[in-house]
N, C-alpha and C positions, 0 to 999 in steps of 0.2 A: 323493378329490381334487375339490374344488368346481368349479374351472375347468379348462380344458384349456390345455396349453402349445403346442399345435399348431393350425395353420390348415389347413383343407381347401381344395381348388381353388375350391369355391363361395364360401368366405369371402373368398379373395383376389380373385375376380372382383367380388364385391359391394363390398369395401373400395375397390377401384381404379376401379370403374365400367367394367370391360372385359368382353369375352366370356369364356366358360368356356374356349374353346380357347386364347385368349391367356394366360389365367391359368395354364393348364398349362405354357406355355412359360416363364413367369416362375418358377413353382415348380421346374421342372426346372433352370433356370439357377441359382437360389439353392441348390438341393440339390447341384448340381455344384460350386459354390464351397465348400460345407461338406465335401463328400467330399475335395476337394483339401487341406483343412485337417485331415483325418483323422477327421471326425465320421461317425457312422452316420446314414443318412438313410432316410426312409420315402417311397416313391413316392407322389405325389399329396398329400403333406402337407409343411408347412414350419414350422419353429420360429417361433412368434409373435414372440418377442423378436428373432430375427435378421431377420425380415421387417420389423418396425418400425424397426430400426436402419438397414437398407438403404434405407428409404423416408423417411429424415430425421425419423422420429417418435421417435427414441431419446432418451436422457437429455439430450443437448445442447439439443435443442429444448425440453424441459420446463424446463431451467434458465433459458432465455431468457425464458420466460413468467413464471416465478416471480420 
């Protein structure tokens, strides 16, 4: 697998420009949402695709640019 499909807390903090402790809260919230939908989650990591969709970087944003 060339790339990874998950982001770690450090990646989230860097992407959003927030502290690591706040990034943990974001990852936990997103993972809780995924658990409610029936997905298996890994503590301290979040699906890159789900993260991008929740932060308005999903396919709709890309379509507007194109």
